[in-house]
C-alpha angles and dihedrals in degrees: 000000000000115000114264113251118222131209134165089236132020116196114201111207130037101213125105093296093051094044092050090050090050091050092056094041089054090050089052092050093238121150111245147152129207116217118202130176095211130099090231137013108269095029093134089059096043092053094059123098117299100244096048117133126180121253091226126068139213112319094025091065098059122109119214114296101009127073118225109254100236141091118280099261100032117127104213125228119237090257092052089053091049091050090050092053090049091050091047092057091047095045094055094034091234114187103243122169107203128203088033110131111181112233099180142007117197139151130234112191106312095338128091117224121207123191120200108175105290094348126090132198137186128205141166091219132030125195115196099207100183137111125245089252106086110124127034115257111217124169113255091236090065087090089065093065115114111269091238091065114093110224130186136171115233089249089064097043115107105158142330093274087081090066130082123233114283140057121331124216114204112197113206124040101212125112095293093046093049094046094047091045090058091046092054101040096080090069105024145036103258128207117189116201124191145073122297108263094192125240141237112267097238142058111252091201092062111104095220089050089050092051101043114011106039095054089054092047096045101036102033110023104030097032107034111013102043099056135121089252094064129070093232092047093053090048094049098042099078091050093048093047095047101035104029131230125308119258109285109185101015130062131198087251092057090055092046094050090049090058095249112152117221117218138181121265121293115259101187143282125308121187090342094308132103114264123203128216089258091057096255113143115212127219101211133151098208137036125193114194109216089171101128135243143285116242091242099208098134090119091067105091101200131102093242100114135097118187088347095304123109118246110233146136111237089332097312114117105217099196094046107050110206096031121106141169131215127175099034120143107269091353087159105337142012085259094055097103093039125097091243094048107040094075093066092053092047091050091051093050094046091050087053090051092046091055091049092049090049090047104034093174088075094054140024109309114254115237094205138307120267118243103267092206090067097050114126102251116210116256120199119249131028 
C-alpha cells in the first residue's frame, strides 16, 4: 500500500471555492493540498452548455488577489471563467492534485482520513470546498419515457445538435431551464414545463443597470443584506434554498417572444409520454431535465447532515472540530456560491483554522507540517 501523505489541511474541490481557500491558506503559511476530481482546473465550467455566460461581469468575477482579465462590463463565457481559474491556480502556485476523486472521508481519533482510489491522505483539518450541486437530480419516472425519446440532464447538455428532430420539452423553469430553452428554440419547437420562479425587475445587459443597479444588488443586497446574520436573510434563506433563485438574465417576455410555450409542472409519464399536472400528455421527441442536483455528500461519514444538507455555522461544523465547508448555496449569504462572494467565506474559514493551528488545544493536535517544498504543484493541462 502506498504511504499515507499528511498535511495540516486537505481541501476537497478545486473550483473557485477550493482555490480561494488555498489562496488564504498559503497566505497564512499553513501546509495544505487541494484534491480535485477533474482532468484540468475549471473542468466543471468547461463541461457546461456552449452558450453559457455568467450573470456577473468584469470586477465581480475576480477571486482574491488576481483581477479578472476582461473589460469592465464583459459577461464572461464559461470557457473564459475556466481559463481564469486555471490561471489563478498557476499564478499563486497552489498545490492542486488533479484526477483525485474522494471516495471516503472518515476520522480516526483526532486525524481525518481521506481515500482517493488507491491513494490515502491524513489531515488535522478538512475543508469541503464544493457546492450542493454534485449529482444530477432526475425524477424516478424518467425511466418510463419511451425509448425513442432522447433525454438529457442539463449537466450533459452542450448544444441543440445533441437532440433529434422534433419538439423539445424542458422540465424546470429556473435559470438553467430558461437559458437552455432559448438556446434550443432556434432549431426546435420548445415547451417549458414548471412553476414560475420569478425574475429580477431589470435587464442586466443594460449599461445603466450595469453601472448603477448591479453594484447595489451584488454588493449590498446579495452580499450584505441577505445573510444569515440579518433577519431578512434568515427569512429568505429557506425559500432560496428550496425554490432556487429568480430568473436573472431572462424574463417571461423573452421566452414568449422566442415562441417558447409555458406549461404547468410535469406530473409523470403516461404510455411513454410526459404527462402534465392538468392531465395533458405531450408528444415530444426530446426531454431536457433542468431539475437540479443532489448534494452528493454520501462519501462524508459523519452524522452532520439534516435533509442532506450539512449543519454548520458560516462553514464551521461545530460537532466535528476540524471539518469545514465553503461554496455551499447560502452558506452565509446569497452571494456565497458566487464568484464575488466565495472569497469572504473562504477567508473566514481559514482564519478559524489558523487560530486552531496556533492554539492546538482547541482543535485536533497537529502531528507535524508537511514539507511545503515537496508539495505537488498544479501544472496546466491534463
